[in-house]
VEXDREN-2710 file (C-alpha; in Angstrom, 1 decimal):
% VEXDREN-2710
k/r/px/py/pz
1/MET/123.8/118.1/83.3
2/ILE/121.6/117.7/86.4
3/GLU/122.3/115.8/89.6
4/TYR/121.1/112.2/90.0
5/SER/118.7/113.0/92.9
6/GLU/117.0/115.7/90.9
7/ALA/116.7/113.5/87.8
8/ARG/115.2/110.7/89.8
9/GLU/112.6/113.0/91.4
10/LEU/111.7/114.3/88.0
11/VAL/111.0/110.8/86.8
12/LEU/108.9/109.9/89.8
13/ALA/106.9/113.1/89.6
14/SER/105.9/112.2/86.0
15/ALA/104.9/108.6/86.9
16/LYS/101.3/108.4/87.8
17/LYS/99.7/105.3/89.4
18/LEU/97.9/103.1/87.0
19/ALA/94.3/101.8/87.4
20/ALA/93.5/98.6/89.2
21/GLU/92.2/95.4/87.8
22/SER/90.9/92.2/89.4
23/VAL/92.7/88.8/89.0
24/PRO/92.1/85.4/90.5
25/LEU/94.1/84.8/93.7
26/THR/95.9/81.9/92.1
27/ARG/97.3/84.3/89.4
28/SER/98.3/87.2/91.7
29/LEU/101.8/86.1/92.4
30/GLY/104.3/88.9/91.7
31/ARG/101.5/91.4/91.1
32/THR/101.1/94.6/93.2
33/LEU/98.2/95.0/95.5
34/ALA/96.1/98.0/94.5
35/ARG/94.1/98.5/97.7
36/GLU/94.5/97.6/101.3
37/VAL/92.9/94.3/102.3
38/LYS/91.4/94.0/105.8
39/ALA/90.4/90.9/107.7
40/ARG/86.7/90.3/107.3
41/GLU/86.7/88.2/110.5
42/ASP/89.1/87.1/113.2
43/ILE/92.0/85.0/111.8
44/PRO/91.7/82.3/113.0
45/PRO/88.0/82.6/113.5
46/PHE/87.9/80.4/116.7
47/THR/90.2/79.2/119.4
48/LYS/91.6/75.8/118.2
49/ALA/93.9/73.0/119.1
50/THR/97.4/73.2/117.7
51/MET/98.3/69.6/118.7
52/ASP/96.6/66.3/118.7
53/GLY/95.7/65.3/122.3
54/TYR/93.1/66.1/124.9
55/ALA/91.3/69.4/125.5
56/VAL/91.2/69.9/129.3
57/ARG/91.0/72.3/132.1
58/ALA/94.6/73.0/133.0
59/GLU/93.9/72.8/136.7
60/ASP/92.7/69.2/136.3
61/THR/96.0/68.0/135.0
62/ARG/98.0/68.6/138.2
63/PRO/98.2/65.2/140.1
64/GLU/97.5/64.9/143.7
65/PRO/100.6/64.8/146.1
66/GLY/102.5/61.5/145.8
67/LYS/101.0/60.7/142.3
68/THR/102.5/61.2/138.8
69/GLU/99.4/61.1/136.7
70/VAL/95.7/62.1/136.4
71/ARG/92.8/60.2/135.0
72/LEU/90.1/62.1/133.2
73/GLU/86.7/61.1/131.8
74/VAL/86.6/61.4/127.9
75/LEU/83.4/63.0/126.7
76/THR/83.8/62.6/122.9
77/ASP/86.2/62.7/120.0
78/LEU/86.5/66.0/118.1
79/PRO/88.2/65.9/114.7
80/ALA/89.1/69.1/112.7
81/GLY/86.2/70.7/110.9
82/GLN/83.6/69.7/113.5
83/VAL/82.3/71.2/116.7
84/THR/80.8/69.8/119.9
85/ARG/78.2/71.1/122.2
86/LYS/79.6/69.2/125.1
87/ALA/81.5/71.4/127.6
88/VAL/84.5/70.2/129.5
89/GLY/83.8/70.2/133.2
90/PRO/85.9/69.2/136.2
91/GLY/87.6/65.9/135.7
92/GLN/86.6/65.7/132.1
93/ALA/88.4/65.9/128.7
94/VAL/87.7/65.8/124.9
95/ARG/89.9/63.9/122.6
96/ILE/90.8/66.5/120.0
97/MET/92.7/66.8/116.7
98/THR/94.9/69.6/115.5
99/GLY/92.8/72.4/114.1
100/ALA/89.5/71.5/115.8
101/PRO/87.7/74.2/117.8
102/LEU/88.5/74.1/121.5
103/PRO/85.3/73.0/123.3
104/ALA/83.7/75.2/125.9
105/GLY/85.2/74.9/129.4
106/ALA/88.6/73.8/128.1
107/ASP/91.6/76.1/128.3
108/ALA/94.5/73.9/127.2
109/VAL/95.4/70.8/125.2
110/VAL/97.6/68.0/126.5
111/MET/99.7/66.5/123.7
112/VAL/98.9/62.9/122.9
113/GLU/102.5/62.0/123.5
114/ASP/102.0/62.9/127.2
115/THR/98.9/60.7/127.6
116/ALA/97.6/57.2/127.5
117/ALA/94.1/55.9/127.0
118/ASP/92.3/52.9/128.5
119/GLU/88.7/51.8/128.9
120/ARG/88.3/54.2/131.9
121/GLY/89.3/57.4/130.1
122/ALA/92.5/59.3/129.4
123/VAL/95.6/59.1/131.6
124/ILE/97.4/62.5/131.7
125/ARG/101.1/62.1/132.5
126/ARG/102.2/65.8/132.2
127/ALA/100.5/68.9/133.6
128/VAL/99.8/71.8/131.3
129/ARG/99.1/75.5/131.9
130/ALA/96.2/77.5/130.6
131/GLY/96.9/78.4/127.0
132/ASP/99.2/75.5/126.2
133/ASN/98.9/74.0/122.7
134/ILE/96.0/76.2/121.6
135/GLY/95.7/79.0/119.0
136/LEU/93.5/81.9/120.1
137/ALA/90.8/83.3/117.9
138/GLY/92.2/86.4/116.2
139/GLU/95.8/85.8/117.3
140/ASP/96.9/86.3/113.7
141/LEU/94.6/89.2/112.8
142/LYS/91.5/90.8/114.5
143/LYS/88.5/91.6/112.3
144/GLY/89.2/95.0/110.6
145/GLU/93.0/94.8/110.9
146/THR/95.1/95.2/107.8
147/ALA/95.9/91.8/106.2
148/VAL/98.0/93.1/103.4
149/ALA/98.8/96.8/102.7
150/ALA/98.3/98.5/99.4
151/GLY/101.4/98.6/97.3
152/ALA/102.8/95.3/98.6
153/VAL/104.3/92.9/96.0
154/ILE/102.3/89.7/96.4
155/GLY/104.5/86.7/97.3
156/PRO/103.5/83.3/98.5
157/ALA/103.0/84.5/102.1
158/GLU/100.8/87.3/100.9
159/ILE/98.7/84.9/98.9
160/GLY/98.3/82.8/102.0
161/MET/97.1/85.8/104.0
162/LEU/94.8/87.0/101.2
163/ALA/93.3/83.5/101.1
164/ALA/92.9/83.5/104.9
165/ALA/91.1/86.8/104.5
166/GLY/88.6/85.1/102.2
167/LEU/89.6/86.7/98.8
168/ALA/89.1/84.6/95.7
169/ARG/89.9/87.6/93.5
170/VAL/92.5/90.2/94.2
171/PRO/92.6/93.9/93.3
172/VAL/96.0/94.6/91.6
173/ALA/97.6/97.4/89.7
174/ARG/97.6/97.0/86.0
175/ARG/101.0/96.0/84.7
176/PRO/102.5/98.9/82.8
177/LYS/103.0/98.3/79.1
178/LEU/106.7/98.8/78.3
179/ALA/108.2/98.9/74.8
180/VAL/112.0/98.4/74.2
181/ILE/113.8/99.6/71.0
182/SER/117.5/99.1/70.3
183/THR/119.2/101.5/68.0
184/GLY/122.3/101.3/65.8
185/ASP/123.5/100.1/62.4
186/GLU/126.1/98.0/64.1
187/LEU/123.7/95.7/65.9
188/VAL/122.7/92.2/64.9
189/GLU/120.1/90.1/66.6
190/PRO/121.2/86.8/68.2
191/GLY/121.1/84.0/65.7
192/ARG/121.4/86.2/62.6
193/PRO/124.6/86.3/60.4
194/LYS/127.1/88.9/61.6
195/ARG/129.4/90.9/59.3
196/ARG/132.8/92.3/60.2
197/GLY/132.4/95.4/62.4
198/GLN/128.9/94.4/63.8
199/ILE/128.1/93.3/67.3
200/ARG/125.3/91.3/68.9
201/ASN/122.4/93.1/70.3
202/SER/122.4/92.4/74.0
203/ASN/120.6/95.5/75.2
204/GLY/117.2/94.6/73.6
205/PRO/116.9/91.2/75.3
206/ALA/118.5/92.4/78.6
207/LEU/116.2/95.5/79.0
208/THR/113.1/93.5/78.1
209/ALA/114.0/91.0/80.7
210/LEU/114.7/93.7/83.3
211/ALA/111.3/95.3/82.6
212/THR/109.5/91.9/82.9
213/GLN/111.4/91.2/86.2
214/ALA/110.4/94.6/87.5
215/GLY/106.7/93.9/86.9
216/ALA/106.0/95.4/83.5
217/ASP/104.3/93.8/80.5
218/ALA/107.3/94.2/78.2
219/ILE/107.5/93.9/74.4
220/TYR/110.7/94.2/72.3
221/LEU/110.2/96.1/69.0
222/GLY/113.5/95.3/67.4
223/ILE/116.4/97.4/66.1
224/ALA/116.0/100.9/64.7
225/ARG/118.7/101.7/62.3
226/ASP/120.6/105.0/62.2
227/LYS/118.1/106.4/59.7
228/LYS/115.2/108.7/60.6
229/ALA/112.6/106.5/58.8
230/SER/113.6/103.4/60.7
231/LEU/113.4/105.1/64.1
232/THR/110.2/106.9/63.3
233/ALA/108.5/103.7/62.3
234/ARG/109.4/102.0/65.6
235/LEU/108.4/105.1/67.6
236/ALA/105.0/104.9/66.0
237/LYS/104.6/101.3/67.1
238/ALA/105.4/102.3/70.7
239/ARG/102.7/104.9/71.1
240/GLY/100.4/102.7/73.1
241/ALA/103.0/101.9/75.7
242/ASP/103.0/103.4/79.2
243/ILE/106.9/103.4/79.1
244/LEU/109.2/103.5/76.1
245/VAL/112.8/102.5/76.6
246/LEU/115.4/103.0/73.8
247/SER/119.1/102.1/74.1
248/GLY/121.8/103.8/72.1
249/GLY/121.8/107.0/70.0
250/VAL/121.5/109.4/72.9
251/SER/125.0/110.8/72.8
252/VAL/126.4/113.7/70.7
253/GLY/127.7/111.9/67.6
254/ASP/126.6/112.5/64.0
255/TYR/124.5/109.3/64.0
256/ASP/123.0/109.7/67.4
257/LEU/119.4/110.5/66.3
258/VAL/117.3/109.4/69.2
259/LYS/117.0/112.7/71.1
260/SER/116.0/114.8/68.0
261/GLU/113.6/112.1/66.6
262/LEU/111.9/111.8/70.0
263/GLU/111.3/115.5/70.1
264/ALA/110.0/115.4/66.5
265/SER/107.6/112.6/67.4
266/GLY/106.0/114.7/70.2
267/VAL/108.2/113.8/73.2
268/CYS/108.7/116.7/75.5
269/PRO/112.2/116.6/77.0
270/VAL/112.5/116.7/80.8
271/PHE/116.3/116.2/81.1
272/TRP/119.2/115.0/79.0
273/GLN/122.6/114.1/80.7
274/VAL/122.9/113.4/84.4
275/ARG/126.0/113.8/86.5
276/ILE/126.5/110.1/87.0
277/LYS/128.9/107.4/85.9
278/PRO/128.1/105.2/84.1
279/GLY/125.2/106.6/82.1
280/LYS/125.8/110.3/81.7
281/PRO/123.9/110.8/78.4
282/VAL/120.6/109.3/79.7
283/PHE/117.5/111.1/78.3
284/PHE/114.0/111.4/79.8
285/GLY/110.9/112.9/78.4
286/VAL/107.1/112.5/78.3
287/ARG/104.7/112.1/75.4
288/GLY/101.3/112.6/77.0
289/ARG/101.2/110.0/79.8
290/GLN/103.9/108.0/78.2
291/LEU/107.3/108.0/79.9
292/VAL/110.2/107.9/77.5
293/PHE/113.8/106.9/78.4
294/GLY/116.8/107.1/76.1
295/LEU/119.5/105.0/77.7
296/PRO/123.2/104.7/76.7
297/GLY/124.2/102.0/74.2
298/ASN/127.0/100.5/76.3
299/PRO/125.6/97.3/77.9
300/THR/126.4/98.1/81.5
301/SER/125.5/101.7/81.2
302/SER/122.2/100.7/79.7
303/MET/121.4/98.2/82.5
304/VAL/122.6/100.5/85.3
305/THR/120.5/103.4/84.2
306/PHE/117.5/101.1/83.8
307/HIS/117.9/100.2/87.5
308/LEU/118.4/103.9/88.5
309/PHE/115.5/105.5/86.5
310/VAL/113.2/103.0/84.7
311/ARG/112.8/100.6/87.5
312/PRO/111.6/103.3/90.0
313/ALA/109.2/104.6/87.4
314/ILE/107.7/101.1/87.0
315/ASP/107.4/100.8/90.8
316/ARG/105.6/104.2/91.0
317/LEU/103.2/103.3/88.2
318/LEU/102.3/100.2/90.1
319/GLY/101.8/102.1/93.3
320/ARG/104.4/100.0/95.2
321/THR/105.5/101.1/98.7
322/ALA/109.2/100.4/97.8
323/VAL/110.5/102.4/94.8
324/GLY/113.7/101.4/93.0
325/PRO/116.5/99.1/94.1
326/GLU/116.7/98.4/97.8
327/SER/119.5/100.2/99.5
328/ALA/121.7/99.2/102.5
329/ARG/125.0/100.1/104.2
330/ALA/128.1/97.9/103.8
331/VAL/131.7/98.1/104.8
332/LEU/134.0/98.6/101.8
333/GLY/136.4/95.7/101.3
334/GLU/139.1/97.6/99.6
335/THR/140.2/101.2/99.0
336/ILE/138.6/103.0/96.1
337/MET/140.3/105.8/94.2
338/LEU/138.3/107.7/91.6
339/LYS/138.2/111.0/89.8
340/PRO/135.5/113.1/91.6
341/GLY/132.9/115.2/89.8
342/ARG/130.1/112.7/89.2
343/ARG/128.2/110.3/91.4
344/GLN/129.4/106.9/90.5
345/PHE/127.7/103.5/90.7
346/LEU/130.3/100.7/90.8
347/ARG/129.3/97.2/90.0
348/GLY/130.3/95.1/93.0
349/VAL/129.9/91.9/94.9
350/LEU/129.2/91.0/98.5
351/ALA/132.1/89.2/100.1
352/GLY/131.7/86.8/102.9
353/ARG/128.6/85.7/104.9
354/GLY/129.2/87.4/108.2
355/PRO/126.7/89.6/110.1
356/ILE/128.2/92.7/108.5
357/LEU/127.8/93.3/104.7
358/ARG/131.2/93.7/103.0
359/ALA/131.2/95.2/99.5
360/VAL/134.0/94.8/97.0
361/PRO/134.0/96.6/93.5
362/TYR/134.1/94.3/90.5
363/GLU/137.6/94.4/89.0
364/ASP/136.6/95.8/85.6
365/GLN/134.3/98.8/85.6
366/ARG/134.4/99.6/81.9
367/SER/130.9/100.4/80.6
368/GLY/131.1/97.8/77.8
369/VAL/132.0/94.9/80.1
370/LEU/128.7/93.0/80.5
371/ARG/130.2/90.3/82.7
372/SER/130.4/93.0/85.5
373/MET/126.6/92.8/85.6
374/VAL/126.6/89.0/85.6
375/ARG/129.1/88.7/88.5
376/GLY/128.3/92.0/90.3
377/ARG/124.9/91.8/92.0
378/ILE/125.1/95.2/93.7
379/LEU/126.0/98.8/92.9
380/ILE/128.4/100.6/95.3
381/VAL/127.3/104.3/95.4
382/VAL/130.2/106.8/95.4
383/PRO/129.3/110.4/96.1
384/ALA/130.3/113.0/93.5
385/ASP/132.8/114.7/95.7
386/ALA/134.6/111.5/96.8
387/GLY/138.0/110.9/95.2
388/ARG/139.1/108.2/97.7
389/ILE/137.3/105.9/100.1
390/GLU/139.3/103.8/102.4
391/ALA/138.8/100.1/103.0
392/GLY/136.7/99.6/106.2
393/GLN/134.5/102.7/105.6
394/GLU/130.8/102.4/105.3
395/VAL/129.2/102.9/101.8
396/GLU/125.7/102.8/100.4
397/ILE/124.9/99.9/98.2
398/LEU/121.9/99.1/95.9
399/PHE/120.7/95.5/95.4
400/LEU/120.1/94.7/91.8
401/ASP/118.3/91.4/92.3
402/GLY/114.6/91.1/92.9
403/SER/111.5/93.2/91.8
END
């Protein structure tokens, strides 16, 4: 067995960033930006009004002693999307709408709520200071500054920024193709008749969903039975994938054929068995540029090891800046007592909504209990040499939600 940190580094060292492709901006949500995008011009490109009202010289809005208001001559109306050549001089104003370019000479906008209009001009009832109610050219980004960094996962805010930067098409990393194979004579697909002694195949759908959520183009290739011919046939179908994920058959039983058949199909082993719990018998190898993972058959072990090894590999292939589940520190809500020797990843929940994260292990940590993944949205990381961690101590946690 090797240590978790070494195994993870071996996976990442084998994962090479994929080529880029161009997609329409409107279809880039959830994709990974392949190259840095810089502002092609100042954003916004001009100083503008951020309120409806009157563009003025701030010094002209201060009333004379003993008076409460100022009257200014209105030169013109200026709606958004238009400009004016008229400059605001002493005692003058331009009626302006939100988003319209600030006319020359003006240095502030008086909100319409603080004004009144009559046939002689605009009545200003509240003084403003220079800079009030205006947005400066380039206050968001200056020309040449980074709008969105390479490796960022594109969300709605990033789409807005890319649009502001003028991109109609976006360079994104190609989605890695990922194939999932379940193994075992005991498995039956959902909806199919089930005999005594058989169980439903939950790993195939769950792993395919995890891969899709992580940003891969995932395809499920079905169940390989505990026969060489069945497994060989499905391994052949997966040759075009960037990543191959199998569940089950990686232990040491008489019918656990995955490791030997992978090697027979040309997969070069990198490691087999990692000093972790759950998921000790996890396998990793390479076949050319293809990354091959053999995950345990127990449902929670399969999903946990996906998060620990496959998800970081997907992130690295995509060139993402963040690799693997996000980590944080939390206060342990109850004392943990475990047998030391392996790094453990306990399914857990976050308790309370206070400013300090508080983590509590899920009550049932058995590797076949799938509900622990449904109700536990974090992993509590327990170092290999820890046999007891007291309530109130800080621990590392990994968030399972999100891409």
